[in-house]
N, C-alpha and C positions, 0 to 999 in steps of 0.2 A: 503490499500501500503505501502511496507516494504521500510524502509530509507536506500536512499545508502549511504556508507559511505565513507568519504575520503580515497583515495588507503594510504596504507601504505606508509614507506619510500623506503622499497625495490620492493612494485609495481611500486614505482614513480620511480624508477632508471631504473627497466627493460622497463618502457614506453618509456623513457628519450633514453636507450641506442638503440632501435629500431627505433625512430625518427631521432635520428644522422643517423643512416645507412641511412637511405632512406631520408634523405637530401642530401647527397652524391652520394648515388644511382642512376642511370637512364639519366646521364646526357650524357653517351655515349652512351645513346640507350637500355641499357636493366635493366631495373624497380628494379628487385630482387635482382642482383649484383655490386658487386663494380669494374669496370673496372682498370687496372694498376694506371691510369691516377686520376680516384678517389680518390681510394685508398693513393697515394702520394699528393692529394689535401685535406683528410681527415686527415693523419699523421701530415702535416705541420702548419693545422688549429686547428684542436683539440689538437694536442698533440706536440706542437713546444720543450719543452722541452727537449723529447725522443729524437729526432735528434740533439738537441744543446747537450747532453751530450754522444753523441757517436763518438769513433775514428775513426772507418769507415765510408767512404764517399759512401759506396752502400749498406748502412745497409737496408735501406725501401725497395730494389730492391730484396735483400737476403730473405727481410720477407715477402714480397710479393709472392714468390716463394714457401717458406716454408707453407704459408698459403693456398695454392691454390691446397690442396691435390688432387684435380682432374685433374691437370695440363689443364684448361678450359682459364685459362689465366683471369681469374674473381674471385673474391671473395664472396662466398655467405655471407649468413648471417649467416649459421653455424659457417663458418669460421671464421668469424669477432668475433661470439663470443668467439673463442679459442683465439684468440688475445687478445680480452678483459679480459676473463680469465689468460691469460697467464701477461697480465702486473700488472693485479690485483695481482697473486701470487707473483710476481717481488719485487710490492711495500711491501707486507704485511713482505718477507724474508729480506727487506733492514729496512724495521722499527725495526723487530725483534732484526737484528743486533745492530740497534742504541741502544735499550732500553736495561738497564742489567736485566741480568734473575732474577725472583724471584722464589722463593720456594714456595713450593703449602702446604698449612699446612691442 
């Protein structure tokens, strides 16, 4: 029998993102999507610093509308992952601005 190895850090991160989505999805009846209420709950609980650092009080409503690419009033897992990717890219760009650039040799 083959030995099953522990998940890699990347595999663990993917599993974690799926688990977080599932934690919030389905409370309003649809197990595979986030309603606006579920999305707001996710953002307020899992990313409180994001909302705190925004000047526009309607930023979360605007984000939900932008993420909801099929305009069905729900955020699918694919739409959710677009959010996570966008936030990761924004953090990466912020990090690059904060760190002095180094020339590659």
